[in-house]
N, C-alpha and C positions, 0 to 999 in steps of 0.2 A: 236370407236374413241379413240385415245391415249390421254394421259394427255396433251401433247404438243398441240394437235389440240383443246382441250377444252378451252385453254386460248389464242390461236392464233386468233387475230381479223380477219384475212383473211379466216380462215377455220372454225370459230365458226359456220357459216352456211355453210354446205358443198356445193361443186359445184353441179350444176344440172347434171342429167344423160345425157350422150352424145346425146340421141335422143331429149331430151328437149332443150339442148344447140343448136342443129342443127335448131330446129324450131324457137328458139328465135333469133339467129343470122341471119337466112334467113329472118325473118320478119324485123329485124332492117335494113337490106340492101334494103328491099322493101320500107322503109319509109325515108331513108337517102341517100344522095350522098355526097362525100367529094369534097372539093375545087379543088384538083388536077384532079380528074376525070371529073368534070364539065369543067375545063379549057382545058383539053385534048380533050374532045368531041367538045367544041366550036372551038378550033383551027383546028380540023379535018374538020370542015364545016358541015352544015346540021345535027345537032346532034339528031334530032327527039324529042326535047323538047324545051320549052321556059323557060328562066330564068326570075323570077319576083322579083323585089326589093320592099319590103313591107314597106319601111321607108318613112319619110316625104319628101316633095319637097326639103327642105333645105338640108337634109341629102343626097338625091339623087344627087343634084347639087354639093355637096362636093366631091362625088366620087361614082361610081357605076360600076358594071360589064359591059363591053362593050356589047351593044345589049340588055341589060335587059329592060323588060317592067316595067314601074313605076306604081305601084298600091298600095297605102298605105293600110294597113290592114283594117282600119275602112271603106274603100270604096269598099272592095271586093264584098260584096253583090250587091251593086248598079252598079258597073262598069265592073265586070269581063266579063259579057256577050258581052260587046262591044269591049273589048280588047283581049280576049282570045278565041281560038278555042277549044271546048270541046274534040275534037279528038286528041289533042296534049298534052302530059303530061307537067306539070308545075313543075319547081324546084324553091322553094321560098328561099329567104334569107333576113336577117335583119342585125343588127350591128355585132353581134358576139355571142359566146357561152353563154354569160351572159344575153342575150336578148331572149325573147320568141315570139317576133313579127312574125318571120317566121313560128313558130309553129301555132300561131293563124291564120295567113293568110292561111296556109296549111289546117287547119281545116275548115275555111270558104269556101275554094275552094272545098274541099272534100264534104262538105254539099251541094254544088251546083252541084255536079256530075263530078268534074274534077279529073283526075288521078294526084296525086301530091306527090312530095318528098321534103324534106327540105335539104338545103345545110348546112352541118355541118361546124361550124366555122364562117359562115356568111362573111360579107364584111371585117371584121377585118382579118380573116385568108386569104382571097383572097389577100389582100395587103401584109400581113406578109410573104406569100409564094412567093412574088415577081411578081405576075401577074399584067399586065397593067390594068389600070382602067380609065374611062372617068370622067372628071370634067367639070364644067362650063368654065374652061380655056382650055380644050383640054385633050389629052391623057397623063397620067402620070404613073410612076411606082416607086417603092422603092426597095432597095436591099433586097434580101431574108434574113429573120430573121433566123439565124442558129438554134434557139430553136424550130422553127416550121417546117422547111424543110431543107434538105441538100443543101448546096451551090454548084452549078454546078454539081449536081448528081441526079440520080433517087433514091428515097427512097426504091424502091423495094417492096413496099406493094401493 
């Protein structure tokens, strides 16, 4: 290690070996889906998964991903069996990246035997990326936030 690396906060802990990085990032993709990929799969029709909103009824009414099943995190153990098919993977979301409700819902579902992923960014990034959402008043959308997604372009990722 060079002297520069010894004080560099990024390289103070060296990067993982490539094989370890492959295992880590492959695992991350097994646990997470991003908003754009979920939106694209839903738009294509019959995506092979169900989207689950794990927030409160008031939050769900304020806005939710179209077609999402509403199941608050605390009610997952009691109601999941009535609302979800164990053979269909579930993608959970909550408010946003500062909230771990979707993570807790995903854990509860996994403990019940469901295949589950968490949607990174949650409802916040769904809205910020300009995707339409349903509210108690009907379908709404907002302009794309250029800090989260390119306006009128594909990000290429």
